[in-house]
N, C-alpha and C positions, 0 to 999 in steps of 0.2 A: 291289250297288246297282242294277244294271241290272234284275235279276230283280224286285227289290222295286218298282221304278218301273213296270215293265210289267204285273205281275200284281196289284198292290195287295192283298196278303193282309189288311191291317188293316181294309179297308173292310167286311169281312163280320162284324166283331166288334161285338156290342152291349154296350158297356161298362157299361150300366145294369143288365143282367141277369146278366152273366157274373161268376162268383166265382172266386177262385183260392186258392192256398196262401199261408201266411204266409211272409214274406221276412225276418222278424226275425233269423234265423240268419245272414243275409248282411250286415246293416246295419253291424255293427261292422267287419267286414273291408272293406266298401266305403268307409268313411270313411278307412281307411288307404290304400286303393288310389287314392282320389280325389286325394290329394296327391302321387302319384308321377308321374314324368315321365322324360325321357331323362337329366337330370342326377342325379336321385335313383337311377336305375338304375345309372349309372356309379359313383356314390359307394358304392352298396350292393354292388358287386362284391367289395370287400375285406371279408372276414368279420371280425366282432368275436368271434364264437364259432362255430367250425365245427360243433359238435354242435347248436347252435340252428338253424343253416342247414339241416342234415340233417333235423332233426325237422320244420321248417316247409316243406320242399320247395323251398327257394330254390336254384335250380340254378347261377346264375352265381357266387355265393360258393364253392360246392362245387367248381366247375370251377377257379376261381382257386387254391384251396387245393391241389387235386389236381395242377395243373400244377407248382406250386412244390415240392410234396412229391415228385413224380416227378423233378424236376431235382435235388433234394437227395439222393434215393436213388441216382440215377445218379452223382452227384458223389463219393459215398463208395466207389464201385467194388464190389469183391468183398464187402465187409461188408453191402452192401445186398441181396445175393442172397436172404437169408432173408426179407426184407420182400416181395420179388417173389414168392417161392414161397408165402408166406402169403396175399397178395392174390389170387394165381392160384387157390388153394384156395377162398377166400371166393367168388370169381367162379363157380367150378363149383358150389358149394353153392346160390348164388342161381339158377343155371340150373335146378337140380333142383327147388327150391321152386316156381319159376315154372311148371314143367311140371305139378306137382301141382295148382296153382291152376287151370290151364287146364281140367282135367277137371271141375271143379265150377263153372266160370264160367256155363254155360247155366242152371243152377238159380238162380244169383244174379240174372241178367238178367230171368228170369221173375218173380221176387219183386219186383224194382224196378218193373217195368211194372205189376204188380198194385197196388202202393202208390199209384202215380200215378193209376190209374183209381179206386181206392177214395177218394182224397182229392178228386179233381175231379168224379167222376161221369161217366157215359157222355154225358149231354146236354151237359155243359160241354165235353167233349172234341171233340164233333162239329165246332163252328165252328173250333176250334184245329187240327183235323186237316189243314186246308188249309195252314196255316203249316208244320206238320211235313212234309207232302208236298212243298211247295215247297223247304224247306230241304234235304231229302234229295236231291231231283232236282237241285238246284243243285250239291250236293257231288259227286254221281255224275258229272254233266257235267264238273265241274272236273277230277276225277281222270282220266276217260277222254279228254277232249278237250285241256284245257290241259296237264295233266301228260303226256298221251300225245304231244303235239307236242314238248314239251321233251325227252322221252325219245328221240324219233326224231331230233331235232337232234344228240343225242350218240350216235346209232347203236345204240340198243337199244330193245326194246319194253316198254311199261309192263306188258303182260300177263305178261312174264317176271318182273318185279319183284314183281307181285302174287302170282304163284305161289309165290315164295320166302318171302314174309312173310305168307301168308294166315293162318297160325295166330296170329301176333302181331296181325294186324288183328282177328281174332275176339276175342282176349283184351282188346285195348284197347276194342273195342266193348262187350264184356260188362261190364267193370269201369269204363268211362268214365274211365280213368286211364292216361295214356301212361307214367307211371313204372313201371307193372307190367311193361312189355315192354322196358324200357331194357337190361337185361343181355342178353336174347336178340337184340335188334336189333344191338347191338355185335358179338355173336358171329356172327350170320348175315351181316351186311354184310361182315365180314372174310372169311368163307368164300366169299362171292359174288364176291370178286376185288378189292375195294378195300383199299388199304394200311391195316393196322391203326392206324397213326398218324393217318391221315385220319379213319378211322371214330371213333376215341376222342375226337377233337376236334369233328367236325361234328355228330354225333348229340346229345351233351349240350348243345352250344351251340344247336342247332336246337330243342331242347325249350323254350328261352326266346325265341328270336328268329324261329323259322320255324313259325308256327302258322296254317297255311292254313285248316283247318276252323273254328278259332275266329274268324278274320277274316270268313269267310263268314257265320257265325251272328250275330256282333255287329252287322254292318252291316244284315243282313236284319231282325233283331229290332228294331233302332232304328227303321227305316222302318215296320215293322209297328205298333209302338206309336204312332208319330207319326200314321199313317193312322187308327188306332183312335180317337185323340183329335181328329181333323180338324185336325191341325197341318200347315200347308203349309210345306215346306222347299224353298228355292231350291237350284239346283245348287251355288252357292257354299257354302250352309249344309251341304249333304250332303257336300261334299268336306272341309269343315272338321271335320265330325263323324267322317268316315272317318280323317282324320289324327289326331284326338284319340284315337280308339279304338285306332289302331295304336300310338301312343306309350304309352298307359296299359296296353296288354297286354304290353309288354316286361317281362320279369322275372316273368311270371305263372307260378305253380306248375302243374305238370302233374297236378293232382288234380281229382276230380269237383267241378263247380260253379264252377271258377275263372273261366271266361268270363262266367258270370252275375254274379259279383262285380264284374268290370271294367265290364260293361254297367250295373250298378246305380250305379256310381260316376260314370259319364259321361253317362247318358241324360238327366239333369236339365238339361243344358246346352241341350237343344232344347225345354224346356218340358213334358216328360212328368212327371207327379207320381210320386213314389217308389212309391205304392200301385199305380200302373199296371203295374208289373212283376209284381204278383200274378197277372196274367192268363196269364203264360207261366212262372211259377215251377213250377207243377205239371207242365208238360210239358218243363221244362228238361232233366230227366234223359234223356228220350227223344231229344232232339236232341243232348245232350251226348255220347251214345254214338257218334253219327255223326261229329260234329266231331272227336272224339278219334281215331277211325279214320283220318280224312283227315289229321290232324296226323302220325300215324305214317307214312302213305304218303309225305307230303311230305318228312319227314326222311330216309327211306330213299332217295327220289329225289335229294335234295340230296347225299347221301353219294356216290352213284354219279356224279353230275354233277361234283362237285368232284374225285373220284378220276380221272375221265377227263380233265378239263381240266388237271389237274396231272400227267397221264401216270403216275399211280400206280394204275392199274387193270389187273389181270391177266385178260385176256379168256379165255385158255385155262382158267384156274382157274374162272372164272365159268361157262363152258360145261360143265365137268365137274360142278360143283355143281348147276347147273340140270338136268342129265341125271338126277341122283338123284331129283329131284321128279317128273320125267316118268315114271320107272319106277313110282312109287307110283300 
């Protein structure tokens, strides 16, 4: 919010000449997202159909089911060992598949950028490049400064964490989907020294409630559009907008374009027409990659912080694991 008020990226946009991409694909989802809130999220935690939740990427019902499924498996004792062995094998398979995907991710990201430029045109992207630049600068500053300070408070360096998860950051950036790195994040954070029980709970929960990059993008994009339409927002209105965006983003799926859907569902509250979002629809994928990477870093940081605060962090194990990356 501070960056948007200081740099005013929306004042450079000529809304009468700038064209954008169609947002019809987001409208139906936005209508559903607009009616969500904290109570809808709480009620939606209990799944009516676990397979439906899995297919739609709704993390909280999946977590709720997994917790009770794990408790049930533990309750039956030795009989549940076959289930544990099976799920462990499935986990290893997912790690292997993710590794294969990572090798082809750079090709995909080049294709996605090419599509955005082909749809918007070079001339249309020039005025929007300022917004993209500001968004990325804000995210980088947030990771290095804000997250760096948090890391130092808990006696470790953010650079160490970034070294460990650099491959996951690249994959999340390339695919614009945090779900793609979920298995590897759980595996690496456990090897980094955090108790596996903490890791298995914090990371999936963080995918729904700890979305640092999405929060940065949504507030900056809302101010960007308001400035483009010459809509003056008071401090009170901006704070209200920020709270609304925070509430509506809870329960958001970790898939490409999810932040844009939430923005589409809420930005009309400040008087911005729905067609106004066509100005940033074409470049949404470019920013989506950055905000997804920040979300991944934020969740990994949260895992270490919770582990250390609960005294469930093995520093010796962490140092040994970090040493393997330094040798590379």
